[in-house]
VMD Tcl script that builds the backbone (N, CA, C; Angstrom):
set m [mol new atoms 264]
animate dup $m
set s [atomselect $m all]
$s set {name element resname resid chain x y z} {
  {N N UNK 1 A 15.816 39.006 26.166}
  {CA C UNK 1 A 15.823 40.230 26.937}
  {C C UNK 1 A 16.011 39.889 28.416}
  {N N UNK 2 A 16.873 40.610 29.073}
  {CA C UNK 2 A 17.161 40.375 30.471}
  {C C UNK 2 A 16.118 41.037 31.360}
  {N N UNK 3 A 15.620 40.340 32.329}
  {CA C UNK 3 A 14.621 40.889 33.253}
  {C C UNK 3 A 15.251 41.063 34.623}
  {N N UNK 4 A 14.746 42.043 35.340}
  {CA C UNK 4 A 15.290 42.309 36.661}
  {C C UNK 4 A 14.143 42.563 37.628}
  {N N UNK 5 A 14.346 42.188 38.862}
  {CA C UNK 5 A 13.349 42.475 39.901}
  {C C UNK 5 A 13.565 43.837 40.537}
  {N N UNK 6 A 14.607 44.543 40.129}
  {CA C UNK 6 A 14.930 45.852 40.683}
  {C C UNK 6 A 13.934 46.893 40.196}
  {N N UNK 7 A 13.445 47.711 41.097}
  {CA C UNK 7 A 12.586 48.836 40.726}
  {C C UNK 7 A 13.168 50.099 41.342}
  {N N UNK 8 A 13.103 51.210 40.638}
  {CA C UNK 8 A 13.674 52.449 41.173}
  {C C UNK 8 A 12.882 52.919 42.392}
  {N N UNK 9 A 13.574 53.556 43.300}
  {CA C UNK 9 A 12.948 54.072 44.506}
  {C C UNK 9 A 12.494 55.510 44.282}
  {N N UNK 10 A 11.364 55.894 44.884}
  {CA C UNK 10 A 10.946 57.287 44.818}
  {C C UNK 10 A 11.559 58.098 45.953}
  {N N UNK 11 A 12.249 57.410 46.859}
  {CA C UNK 11 A 12.880 58.086 47.996}
  {C C UNK 11 A 14.257 58.557 47.564}
  {N N UNK 12 A 14.544 59.865 47.695}
  {CA C UNK 12 A 15.852 60.371 47.262}
  {C C UNK 12 A 16.962 59.917 48.189}
  {N N UNK 13 A 18.171 59.904 47.644}
  {CA C UNK 13 A 19.338 59.608 48.482}
  {C C UNK 13 A 19.649 60.828 49.325}
  {N N UNK 14 A 20.119 60.596 50.514}
  {CA C UNK 14 A 20.412 61.704 51.401}
  {C C UNK 14 A 19.217 61.978 52.296}
  {N N UNK 15 A 19.439 62.854 53.264}
  {CA C UNK 15 A 18.407 63.088 54.267}
  {C C UNK 15 A 17.493 64.258 53.971}
  {N N UNK 16 A 17.978 65.267 53.279}
  {CA C UNK 16 A 17.213 66.499 53.188}
  {C C UNK 16 A 16.772 66.797 51.757}
  {N N UNK 17 A 15.890 65.978 51.225}
  {CA C UNK 17 A 15.353 66.177 49.889}
  {C C UNK 17 A 13.840 66.066 49.933}
  {N N UNK 18 A 13.191 66.783 49.052}
  {CA C UNK 18 A 11.735 66.697 48.946}
  {C C UNK 18 A 11.360 65.631 47.937}
  {N N UNK 19 A 10.268 64.959 48.201}
  {CA C UNK 19 A 9.645 64.035 47.265}
  {C C UNK 19 A 8.308 64.658 46.904}
  {N N UNK 20 A 8.040 64.788 45.610}
  {CA C UNK 20 A 6.801 65.417 45.157}
  {C C UNK 20 A 5.836 64.346 44.671}
  {N N UNK 21 A 4.615 64.399 45.181}
  {CA C UNK 21 A 3.570 63.469 44.778}
  {C C UNK 21 A 2.447 64.252 44.119}
  {N N UNK 22 A 1.962 63.742 43.006}
  {CA C UNK 22 A 0.803 64.340 42.349}
  {C C UNK 22 A -0.398 63.496 42.735}
  {N N UNK 23 A -1.361 64.127 43.407}
  {CA C UNK 23 A -2.553 63.441 43.892}
  {C C UNK 23 A -3.706 63.819 42.980}
  {N N UNK 24 A -4.300 62.826 42.344}
  {CA C UNK 24 A -5.344 63.109 41.366}
  {C C UNK 24 A -6.709 62.544 41.755}
  {N N UNK 25 A -6.837 61.895 42.897}
  {CA C UNK 25 A -8.116 61.290 43.286}
  {C C UNK 25 A -9.172 62.318 43.657}
  {N N UNK 26 A -8.789 63.349 44.345}
  {CA C UNK 26 A -9.741 64.365 44.807}
  {C C UNK 26 A -9.491 65.701 44.124}
  {N N UNK 27 A -9.112 65.683 42.872}
  {CA C UNK 27 A -8.697 66.902 42.185}
  {C C UNK 27 A -7.191 66.955 42.239}
  {N N UNK 28 A -6.598 67.455 41.214}
  {CA C UNK 28 A -5.133 67.401 41.124}
  {C C UNK 28 A -4.512 68.303 42.180}
  {N N UNK 29 A -3.487 67.808 42.834}
  {CA C UNK 29 A -2.710 68.570 43.800}
  {C C UNK 29 A -1.283 68.052 43.804}
  {N N UNK 30 A -0.336 68.882 44.206}
  {CA C UNK 30 A 1.066 68.487 44.291}
  {C C UNK 30 A 1.495 68.648 45.741}
  {N N UNK 31 A 1.931 67.557 46.355}
  {CA C UNK 31 A 2.326 67.547 47.757}
  {C C UNK 31 A 3.820 67.251 47.834}
  {N N UNK 32 A 4.553 68.059 48.607}
  {CA C UNK 32 A 5.979 67.825 48.839}
  {C C UNK 32 A 6.148 67.196 50.216}
  {N N UNK 33 A 6.857 66.089 50.271}
  {CA C UNK 33 A 7.148 65.400 51.528}
  {C C UNK 33 A 8.641 65.498 51.794}
  {N N UNK 34 A 8.996 65.829 53.041}
  {CA C UNK 34 A 10.403 65.891 53.417}
  {C C UNK 34 A 10.562 65.116 54.716}
  {N N UNK 35 A 11.193 63.937 54.628}
  {CA C UNK 35 A 11.321 63.079 55.810}
  {C C UNK 35 A 12.267 63.655 56.847}
  {N N UNK 36 A 13.283 64.392 56.423}
  {CA C UNK 36 A 14.225 64.975 57.379}
  {C C UNK 36 A 13.546 66.035 58.232}
  {N N UNK 37 A 12.679 66.837 57.618}
  {CA C UNK 37 A 11.959 67.869 58.358}
  {C C UNK 37 A 10.698 67.312 59.000}
  {N N UNK 38 A 10.257 66.141 58.547}
  {CA C UNK 38 A 9.039 65.545 59.076}
  {C C UNK 38 A 7.804 66.350 58.714}
  {N N UNK 39 A 7.771 66.859 57.490}
  {CA C UNK 39 A 6.634 67.698 57.115}
  {C C UNK 39 A 6.170 67.402 55.701}
  {N N UNK 40 A 4.968 67.864 55.417}
  {CA C UNK 40 A 4.389 67.801 54.080}
  {C C UNK 40 A 3.831 69.178 53.769}
  {N N UNK 41 A 4.006 69.629 52.512}
  {CA C UNK 41 A 3.513 70.948 52.107}
  {C C UNK 41 A 2.739 70.823 50.808}
  {N N UNK 42 A 1.696 71.626 50.679}
  {CA C UNK 42 A 0.952 71.691 49.422}
  {C C UNK 42 A 1.726 72.619 48.490}
  {N N UNK 43 A 2.246 72.066 47.413}
  {CA C UNK 43 A 3.050 72.820 46.458}
  {C C UNK 43 A 2.284 73.080 45.159}
  {N N UNK 44 A 0.960 72.937 45.189}
  {CA C UNK 44 A 0.149 73.061 43.981}
  {C C UNK 44 A 0.298 74.430 43.335}
  {N N UNK 45 A 0.225 75.495 44.133}
  {CA C UNK 45 A 0.339 76.848 43.578}
  {C C UNK 45 A 1.725 77.070 42.980}
  {N N UNK 46 A 2.770 76.609 43.666}
  {CA C UNK 46 A 4.130 76.761 43.141}
  {C C UNK 46 A 4.299 76.004 41.828}
  {N N UNK 47 A 3.735 74.809 41.740}
  {CA C UNK 47 A 3.832 74.025 40.505}
  {C C UNK 47 A 3.078 74.714 39.368}
  {N N UNK 48 A 1.893 75.246 39.656}
  {CA C UNK 48 A 1.102 75.929 38.621}
  {C C UNK 48 A 1.823 77.167 38.103}
  {N N UNK 49 A 2.428 77.925 39.000}
  {CA C UNK 49 A 3.170 79.119 38.601}
  {C C UNK 49 A 4.363 78.734 37.730}
  {N N UNK 50 A 5.070 77.671 38.108}
  {CA C UNK 50 A 6.236 77.226 37.329}
  {C C UNK 50 A 5.818 76.718 35.951}
  {N N UNK 51 A 4.710 75.986 35.877}
  {CA C UNK 51 A 4.215 75.519 34.580}
  {C C UNK 51 A 3.883 76.713 33.697}
  {N N UNK 52 A 3.186 77.699 34.261}
  {CA C UNK 52 A 2.802 78.893 33.472}
  {C C UNK 52 A 4.053 79.635 33.000}
  {N N UNK 53 A 5.058 79.804 33.875}
  {CA C UNK 53 A 6.295 80.500 33.498}
  {C C UNK 53 A 6.992 79.801 32.335}
  {N N UNK 54 A 7.119 78.478 32.442}
  {CA C UNK 54 A 7.816 77.729 31.389}
  {C C UNK 54 A 7.057 77.778 30.074}
  {N N UNK 55 A 5.730 77.745 30.136}
  {CA C UNK 55 A 4.935 77.832 28.902}
  {C C UNK 55 A 5.007 79.233 28.308}
  {N N UNK 56 A 5.102 80.256 29.159}
  {CA C UNK 56 A 5.223 81.634 28.677}
  {C C UNK 56 A 6.539 81.869 27.947}
  {N N UNK 57 A 7.576 81.104 28.293}
  {CA C UNK 57 A 8.876 81.242 27.640}
  {C C UNK 57 A 8.880 80.617 26.253}
  {N N UNK 58 A 7.889 79.810 25.968}
  {CA C UNK 58 A 7.789 79.147 24.669}
  {C C UNK 58 A 6.660 79.800 23.872}
  {N N UNK 59 A 6.669 79.647 22.578}
  {CA C UNK 59 A 5.629 80.293 21.764}
  {C C UNK 59 A 4.295 79.555 21.772}
  {N N UNK 60 A 4.007 78.811 22.838}
  {CA C UNK 60 A 2.727 78.103 22.918}
  {C C UNK 60 A 2.149 78.293 24.315}
  {N N UNK 61 A 0.882 78.034 24.440}
  {CA C UNK 61 A 0.229 78.190 25.730}
  {C C UNK 61 A 0.354 76.945 26.589}
  {N N UNK 62 A -0.341 76.973 27.700}
  {CA C UNK 62 A -0.369 75.834 28.610}
  {C C UNK 62 A -1.088 74.678 27.908}
  {N N UNK 63 A -0.532 73.467 27.947}
  {CA C UNK 63 A -1.218 72.331 27.324}
  {C C UNK 63 A -2.607 72.125 27.919}
  {N N UNK 64 A -3.539 71.693 27.101}
  {CA C UNK 64 A -4.929 71.565 27.531}
  {C C UNK 64 A -5.096 70.613 28.718}
  {N N UNK 65 A -4.236 69.588 28.822}
  {CA C UNK 65 A -4.355 68.650 29.941}
  {C C UNK 65 A -3.957 69.277 31.273}
  {N N UNK 66 A -3.226 70.387 31.239}
  {CA C UNK 66 A -2.803 71.073 32.461}
  {C C UNK 66 A -3.561 72.374 32.716}
  {N N UNK 67 A -4.377 72.804 31.772}
  {CA C UNK 67 A -5.023 74.118 31.864}
  {C C UNK 67 A -5.899 74.259 33.110}
  {N N UNK 68 A -6.729 73.266 33.434}
  {CA C UNK 68 A -7.586 73.343 34.619}
  {C C UNK 68 A -6.758 73.463 35.895}
  {N N UNK 69 A -5.682 72.670 35.984}
  {CA C UNK 69 A -4.806 72.725 37.151}
  {C C UNK 69 A -4.185 74.105 37.305}
  {N N UNK 70 A -3.637 74.636 36.225}
  {CA C UNK 70 A -2.986 75.952 36.274}
  {C C UNK 70 A -3.995 77.042 36.612}
  {N N UNK 71 A -5.173 76.990 36.006}
  {CA C UNK 71 A -6.200 77.994 36.304}
  {C C UNK 71 A -6.644 77.941 37.761}
  {N N UNK 72 A -6.703 76.747 38.322}
  {CA C UNK 72 A -7.152 76.601 39.711}
  {C C UNK 72 A -6.138 77.136 40.708}
  {N N UNK 73 A -4.857 76.925 40.467}
  {CA C UNK 73 A -3.836 77.243 41.470}
  {C C UNK 73 A -2.991 78.472 41.175}
  {N N UNK 74 A -2.934 78.928 39.947}
  {CA C UNK 74 A -2.134 80.116 39.620}
  {C C UNK 74 A -3.017 81.344 39.792}
  {N N UNK 75 A -2.894 82.002 40.932}
  {CA C UNK 75 A -3.770 83.127 41.268}
  {C C UNK 75 A -3.200 84.475 40.844}
  {N N UNK 76 A -2.168 84.485 40.022}
  {CA C UNK 76 A -1.578 85.745 39.589}
  {C C UNK 76 A -2.556 86.478 38.684}
  {N N UNK 77 A -2.727 87.781 38.928}
  {CA C UNK 77 A -3.558 88.608 38.050}
  {C C UNK 77 A -2.718 88.930 36.818}
  {N N UNK 78 A -2.909 88.160 35.764}
  {CA C UNK 78 A -2.073 88.272 34.581}
  {C C UNK 78 A -2.318 89.563 33.809}
  {N N UNK 79 A -3.416 90.251 34.046}
  {CA C UNK 79 A -3.672 91.497 33.332}
  {C C UNK 79 A -2.742 92.612 33.781}
  {N N UNK 80 A -2.095 92.445 34.933}
  {CA C UNK 80 A -1.194 93.456 35.469}
  {C C UNK 80 A 0.281 93.184 35.162}
  {N N UNK 81 A 0.571 92.079 34.501}
  {CA C UNK 81 A 1.960 91.763 34.183}
  {C C UNK 81 A 2.433 92.562 32.976}
  {N N UNK 82 A 3.700 93.004 32.977}
  {CA C UNK 82 A 4.220 93.721 31.826}
  {C C UNK 82 A 4.357 92.804 30.630}
  {N N UNK 83 A 4.176 93.348 29.460}
  {CA C UNK 83 A 4.356 92.583 28.237}
  {C C UNK 83 A 5.839 92.460 27.930}
  {N N UNK 84 A 6.263 91.326 27.395}
  {CA C UNK 84 A 7.694 91.199 27.054}
  {C C UNK 84 A 8.009 92.094 25.858}
  {N N UNK 85 A 9.172 92.702 25.910}
  {CA C UNK 85 A 9.612 93.562 24.808}
  {C C UNK 85 A 10.365 92.724 23.797}
  {N N UNK 86 A 10.105 92.985 22.534}
  {CA C UNK 86 A 10.814 92.284 21.473}
  {C C UNK 86 A 11.452 93.321 20.560}
  {N N UNK 87 A 12.710 93.082 20.293}
  {CA C UNK 87 A 13.419 93.978 19.376}
  {C C UNK 87 A 13.056 93.632 17.945}
  {N N UNK 88 A 12.805 94.636 17.155}
  {CA C UNK 88 A 12.409 94.411 15.756}
  {C C UNK 88 A 13.576 94.680 14.854}
}
mol reanalyze $m
mol bondsrecalc $m
mol representation Tube
mol addrep $m
């Protein structure tokens, strides 16, 4: 088997891309870093909403390993959302 010292970079090519880091030491959080803008943003709520949306599109719920994260950051009042219509 061939071995290589090459490791993939987490830094995207180009100047204007976000790098997302999942921080789990002090509770799970998702941080977006953008070197071109010189800023960092907490994207935890956006990630939780996207996870919930994708799970809602499938016939299963949020995986148990992500449930605490989604519950903490997804502040949508789900009781007010319309139910999906299904043709019979």
